[in-house]
C-alpha positions in Angstrom: 63.2 -27.0 69.2 60.7 -26.4 66.4 61.1 -28.5 63.2 62.4 -26.7 60.2 60.0 -26.1 57.4 60.4 -28.4 54.4 62.0 -26.5 51.6 60.1 -26.3 48.4 61.9 -26.2 45.1 62.2 -22.8 43.6 61.4 -22.0 39.9 64.9 -22.6 38.8 65.0 -26.2 40.2 61.6 -27.1 38.8 63.2 -29.3 36.1 66.4 -30.1 38.0 67.9 -33.3 36.7 65.3 -33.7 33.9 66.9 -35.6 31.1 64.9 -36.0 27.8 65.7 -38.2 24.9 65.1 -36.9 21.4 65.2 -40.0 19.1 65.3 -40.1 15.4 67.3 -41.0 12.3 68.5 -37.4 11.7 69.5 -38.4 8.2 70.3 -35.5 7.9 69.9 -33.2 10.9 67.6 -30.3 9.8 67.0 -26.9 11.3 63.6 -28.2 12.4 65.5 -30.7 14.6 67.8 -28.0 15.8 64.8 -25.8 16.7 63.2 -28.6 18.8 66.5 -29.4 20.6 67.2 -25.7 21.3 63.7 -25.0 22.6 63.8 -28.3 24.5 66.8 -27.0 26.5 64.4 -24.4 28.0 62.3 -27.2 29.5 64.9 -29.9 30.3 68.3 -29.8 31.9 69.8 -32.1 29.3 68.8 -33.6 25.9 70.2 -36.8 24.5 69.9 -36.8 20.8 69.6 -40.5 20.2 70.4 -41.5 16.6 68.6 -44.7 15.6 70.8 -47.3 14.0 68.5 -49.4 11.8 70.5 -52.1 10.1 67.5 -52.7 7.7 67.8 -49.2 6.2 70.5 -47.6 4.1 70.9 -44.1 5.3 72.7 -41.4 3.3 74.9 -40.7 6.3 76.5 -43.4 8.4 75.8 -43.3 12.2 79.3 -41.9 12.7 78.7 -39.1 10.2 75.4 -38.2 11.8 77.0 -38.1 15.2 79.8 -35.9 13.9 77.4 -33.5 12.3 75.2 -33.2 15.3 78.1 -32.7 17.6 79.5 -30.0 15.3 76.2 -28.2 15.3 75.9 -28.4 19.1 79.6 -28.3 20.0 79.3 -25.3 22.3 76.2 -26.6 24.2 77.3 -29.0 27.0 73.7 -29.9 27.8 73.3 -31.7 24.5 74.6 -35.3 24.3 74.7 -37.3 21.1 74.5 -41.0 21.2 73.2 -43.9 19.1 70.8 -46.7 19.9 69.1 -49.7 18.3 66.3 -51.8 19.4 63.4 -50.6 21.6 63.5 -47.0 22.6 62.2 -47.9 26.1 65.2 -50.2 26.7 67.5 -47.3 25.8 65.6 -44.9 28.0 65.9 -47.3 30.9 69.6 -47.7 30.3 70.1 -43.9 30.3 67.8 -43.3 33.3 65.5 -41.0 31.2 61.8 -40.8 31.7 60.9 -38.3 29.0 60.9 -38.6 25.2 60.7 -35.5 23.1 59.1 -35.8 19.6 58.4 -33.1 17.0 55.1 -32.8 15.4 55.1 -30.9 12.1 51.5 -31.5 11.0 48.4 -33.4 11.9 49.6 -36.2 9.7 52.5 -36.9 12.2 50.1 -37.1 15.1 48.5 -40.5 14.5 51.9 -42.3 14.2 53.5 -40.4 17.1 50.4 -41.0 19.3 50.5 -44.7 18.7 54.2 -44.8 19.4 53.8 -42.8 22.6 51.1 -45.1 23.9 53.0 -48.3 23.1 56.2 -46.8 24.8 54.1 -45.9 27.8 52.6 -49.5 27.9 56.1 -50.9 27.8 57.5 -48.4 30.4 54.6 -46.8 32.4 56.8 -44.0 33.9 57.9 -42.8 30.4 56.3 -39.7 29.2 56.3 -38.3 25.7 56.4 -34.5 25.2 55.3 -33.3 21.7 56.8 -30.1 20.5 56.0 -28.2 17.3 58.9 -26.7 15.3 59.0 -23.1 14.4 56.6 -22.4 11.6 59.4 -22.0 9.0 60.2 -25.7 9.4 56.8 -27.3 9.7 56.9 -28.6 6.1 60.5 -30.0 6.2 61.6 -33.5 6.8 65.0 -35.2 6.3 63.6 -37.2 3.4 62.3 -34.1 1.7 65.6 -32.3 2.2 67.5 -35.2 0.7 65.2 -35.4 -2.3 65.1 -31.6 -3.1 68.9 -31.3 -2.7 69.6 -34.4 -4.8 67.5 -32.9 -7.6 69.4 -29.6 -7.5 67.0 -27.6 -5.4 68.0 -25.1 -2.7 67.8 -26.1 0.9 69.5 -22.9 2.2 68.2 -22.1 5.7 66.7 -25.5 6.2 69.8 -27.3 7.4 72.8 -26.2 9.5 75.9 -25.1 7.5 77.8 -28.2 8.6 75.1 -30.5 7.2 74.9 -28.5 3.9 78.6 -29.0 3.4 78.4 -32.7 4.0 75.4 -33.0 1.6 77.4 -31.2 -1.1 80.3 -33.7 -0.5 77.9 -36.6 -0.9 76.4 -35.2 -4.1 79.8 -34.4 -5.6 80.8 -38.0 -4.9 77.7 -39.3 -6.6 76.4 -40.8 -3.3 73.2 -38.7 -3.2 70.4 -39.7 -5.5 66.8 -38.8 -5.6 
């Protein structure tokens, strides 16, 4: 009886089971982040939005607030998971069984830092790959820090953050908790 030919994966299974981690502070989540996550879902089966908890920094939004906003924005998308981590990203990736990190590059100025981090992460975890994605052109100049600063000074950030984030920023500003 002849041996059956080995089956080769079809185009739809090319990325089957591929989980990517998209780490960051997301303080707050911007439409640039949303763009990277949404387009990343075209490449990966699942994306874990891993919110960094850095006890040495004082974010505008607590980790719980950042989780809630991100879940609200991606509530209808079951392939997006929101989680927190602290410590080394490679340790978190090992715990989650992920082998891909997604990072956004807005400009050349981001590249040097991100390149160094990717190489160090690969040194610490050789089977960890970093995939760099550029956001849509409309978001290349935005950052969470810039969004916070412009909004705190009374500038418009319409179209730069999801509606849920804008509502929370307005609450923070009204309570006097958002300063330039």
